[in-house]
C-alpha positions in Angstrom: 75.7 -106.0 -83.3 73.9 -107.2 -80.1 76.3 -105.2 -77.7 74.9 -102.1 -80.0 71.3 -102.7 -79.6 71.5 -103.7 -75.6 74.2 -100.0 -75.4 71.8 -98.1 -76.7 69.1 -99.5 -75.0 70.9 -98.7 -71.5 71.2 -95.4 -72.3 67.5 -94.8 -73.0 66.7 -96.0 -70.2 68.7 -94.2 -68.0 67.9 -90.7 -69.8 63.5 -92.1 -68.9 65.2 -92.8 -65.9 66.7 -89.8 -65.5 63.7 -88.1 -66.2 61.1 -89.3 -63.5 63.5 -89.5 -60.6 63.2 -85.7 -61.1 60.8 -84.0 -58.2 57.7 -82.1 -60.3 57.7 -79.0 -58.4 56.0 -75.5 -59.4 56.0 -72.5 -57.4 51.7 -71.8 -57.5 50.2 -68.7 -57.1 46.6 -66.7 -56.4 45.5 -63.5 -57.4 42.5 -61.1 -55.4 41.9 -57.7 -55.0 39.8 -56.3 -52.8 38.4 -53.3 -49.7 40.9 -54.8 -47.6 44.5 -56.0 -47.0 42.6 -58.8 -45.1 40.0 -59.8 -46.8 42.5 -59.7 -50.6 45.0 -61.8 -48.0 42.0 -64.3 -47.4 41.0 -64.2 -51.2 44.7 -64.9 -52.1 45.2 -67.1 -49.8 42.0 -68.9 -51.5 43.0 -68.4 -54.6 46.7 -70.2 -54.0 45.2 -73.7 -52.8 42.4 -74.0 -55.8 45.5 -74.0 -58.3 48.1 -76.5 -55.7 44.9 -78.7 -55.6 43.9 -78.4 -59.4 47.3 -78.9 -60.4 47.0 -82.3 -58.0 50.2 -81.4 -55.9 50.9 -80.3 -52.0 51.9 -77.0 -50.9 55.3 -76.5 -49.2 56.9 -74.4 -48.0 55.8 -70.1 -46.0 53.3 -68.9 -48.2 54.5 -65.8 -49.3 51.9 -62.9 -49.2 52.6 -59.3 -51.5 49.9 -56.6 -51.1 50.0 -52.8 -52.3 47.5 -50.4 -53.1 46.1 -50.0 -56.1 43.6 -46.5 -55.8 40.8 -47.2 -53.5 41.7 -51.3 -53.2 43.7 -53.9 -51.7 45.1 -56.2 -54.5 46.9 -59.1 -53.2 49.5 -62.1 -54.9 50.3 -65.0 -52.4 52.7 -67.6 -54.1 53.9 -70.8 -52.6 56.3 -74.2 -54.1 54.4 -77.0 -55.0 54.8 -80.3 -55.4 53.1 -83.9 -57.3 54.2 -87.6 -54.5 
């Protein structure tokens, strides 16, 4: 009986540790719409940084930016991988 209880506790400990050992990373993003592509890119990157900071993480790797025209405005989306320690 004692062996079964210790085995069950050890199993729970391993499952709990495997979840804690994983890195906590997300793909963060920010969007902006402005008159020029340069301004909307700048604002999208600022929104991305705000998103990462409010989550409590740190940006990892390259920032990806995609822009498209909507009528007379430029809409940009910035994304980056962010991880917590």
